[in-house]
DRENDOTOR-681902 format. One record per residue (C-alpha): residue in one letter; x, z, y. Coordinates in steps of 0.1 Angstrom, whole numbers, padded with zeros to 4 digits, always signed. Layout:
AXZY/...
This chain:
M+1557+0909+0673/K+1555+0941+0654/V+1543+0961+0624/L+1511+0981+0632/S+1506+0996+0598/I+1522+0999+0564/N+1497+1000+0536/V+1502+1008+0499/G+1481+1013+0468/L+1485+1019+0431/P+1466+1002+0403/R+1431+1016+0396/D+1403+1006+0372/V+1370+0996+0387/E+1338+0983+0372/W+1329+0947+0381/R+1300+0928+0366/G+1299+0950+0335/K+1336+0949+0329/V+1365+0972+0338/V+1391+0954+0360/R+1425+0968+0370/T+1434+0961+0406/S+1457+0972+0434/I+1438+0956+0462/F+1427+0990+0476/K+1454+1000+0500/A+1457+1027+0527/P+1480+1032+0557/I+1509+1056+0552/S+1530+1074+0578/G+1568+1076+0582/R+1594+1052+0571/V+1594+1036+0537/R+1618+1016+0516/V+1612+0979+0509/T+1628+0965+0478/K+1631+0930+0463/L+1597+0935+0445/N+1575+0957+0466/V+1571+0984+0492/Q+1578+1020+0481/G+1545+1036+0469/D+1529+1002+0462/R+1526+0985+0429/Q+1509+0952+0418/S+1485+0953+0388/D+1486+0918+0372/L+1521+0905+0375/S+1511+0871+0360/V+1495+0862+0394/H+1506+0890+0418/G+1539+0903+0429/G+1573+0890+0420/A+1602+0882+0443/D+1583+0855+0462/K+1553+0877+0468/A+1570+0911+0473/V+1552+0919+0506/Y+1519+0907+0519/V+1513+0904+0556/Y+1479+0902+0574/P+1475+0896+0612/S+1456+0923+0630/E+1442+0896+0653/H+1418+0886+0625/Y+1401+0919+0621/A+1378+0914+0652/L+1366+0881+0637/W+1359+0897+0604/R+1340+0926+0619/N+1317+0900+0635/E+1313+0882+0602/L+1310+0913+0580/P+1287+0936+0601/G+1285+0972+0588/V+1316+0969+0566/E+1344+0993+0573/L+1377+0975+0580/P+1406+0999+0583/W+1441+0985+0584/G+1450+0974+0548/A+1414+0963+0541/F+1425+0929+0529/G+1451+0943+0505/E+1480+0937+0529/N+1512+0957+0529/L+1519+0950+0565/T+1493+0947+0592/T+1510+0930+0621/T+1505+0917+0656/G+1520+0884+0670/L+1524+0866+0637/L+1496+0840+0632/E+1494+0814+0604/H+1495+0784+0628/K+1527+0796+0644/V+1547+0811+0615/H+1567+0786+0594/I+1574+0787+0557/G+1611+0796+0556/D+1611+0816+0588/R+1632+0848+0586/F+1622+0881+0602/R+1638+0915+0605/A+1619+0948+0608/G+1638+0980+0608/S+1668+0975+0585/A+1650+0950+0562/E+1650+0912+0564/F+1622+0890+0551/L+1616+0853+0543/V+1581+0837+0547/T+1573+0820+0514/Q+1536+0811+0511/P+1500+0817+0522/R+1478+0841+0502/M+1453+0824+0479/P+1425+0849+0473/C+1414+0857+0438/F+1381+0873+0426/K+1395+0908+0433/L+1389+0903+0470/G+1352+0901+0461/I+1356+0934+0443/R+1371+0950+0474/F+1342+0940+0495/K+1315+0939+0468/R+1308+0903+0479/P+1319+0875+0455/G+1313+0849+0482/I+1340+0863+0504/V+1367+0846+0483/K+1356+0811+0495/Q+1348+0824+0530/F+1383+0838+0533/L+1400+0805+0523/R+1378+0784+0545/S+1385+0806+0575/G+1422+0798+0573/R+1429+0835+0580/T+1448+0840+0548/G+1479+0859+0559/F+1511+0852+0540/Y+1537+0865+0516/L+1573+0875+0522/S+1603+0877+0500/V+1628+0904+0507/V+1662+0890+0517/Q+1677+0923+0525/E+1663+0956+0513/G+1659+0984+0539/D+1636+1009+0556/I+1606+1000+0578/G+1580+1019+0597/A+1548+1013+0617/G+1558+1004+0653/D+1589+0985+0642/A+1595+0952+0660/L+1594+0920+0640/D+1623+0899+0652/L+1626+0863+0644/V+1661+0859+0629/A+1659+0822+0620/E+1632+0796+0624/D+1629+0771+0596/R+1639+0736+0607/N+1613+0719+0585/N+1585+0730+0609/I+1558+0734+0583/T+1535+0763+0591/V+1516+0787+0568/A+1484+0770+0581/D+1497+0736+0572/V+1503+0746+0536/T+1468+0762+0534/G+1452+0731+0548/L+1471+0709+0523/Y+1459+0731+0494/A+1423+0733+0506/A+1415+0697+0517/D+1441+0675+0533/A+1453+0652+0505/A+1452+0623+0529/N+1482+0636+0548/Q+1508+0621+0524/D+1537+0626+0548/L+1530+0663+0551/L+1525+0665+0513/R+1559+0649+0507/R+1576+0673+0531/A+1559+0703+0516/S+1569+0692+0481/E+1605+0693+0492/L+1604+0726+0512/P+1631+0749+0498/A+1614+0782+0508/L+1581+0772+0491/P+1579+0785+0455/E+1583+0758+0428/S+1547+0761+0416/W+1535+0751+0451/R+1559+0722+0452/E+1549+0710+0418/Y+1512+0711+0429/F+1520+0690+0460/R+1541+0665+0441/A+1512+0659+0417/R+1491+0649+0447/L+1515+0624+0461/
């Protein structure tokens, strides 16, 4: 498990359906080591803090393994690392194996897995395809967010070491499945609604479906 690329981007204004929208989804790889703080990666900044960013969504991770599948589904679309707005493009960390609450170390920084990424309309802006938002969620290839337990420096090529595996054994894919469709699994809903590492907004949503 390791970091393949660190990607950052600053807010920019783009035209979308006759309106100007401010977004930070356009990210590009950077070289060298960078500082990770409680709220973001050095050189990166979220645009709309009402739905993006914050301590629970300080760093967005996307598995490199998904890129080959997307290249088949999006022929002719350029997909460099960072194309999905991720801060860290990784290898070895997949949604059905990573648990909410798992702790990882890369470089001198330590992270906690908090939640899947729920795509918003700005993903459609990035690819100029409004339909990709639903396609992205249905695919289950969502990636996930990290909070920063310990600030530090990271760089491409750093190993991602599992420091502690969450004992509740609920994966990122489990949470995405519950959100998207699986209201019948009341036991998993109950367990997710009590999951300490999952942000309160998610737990409230699951409690309402019990």
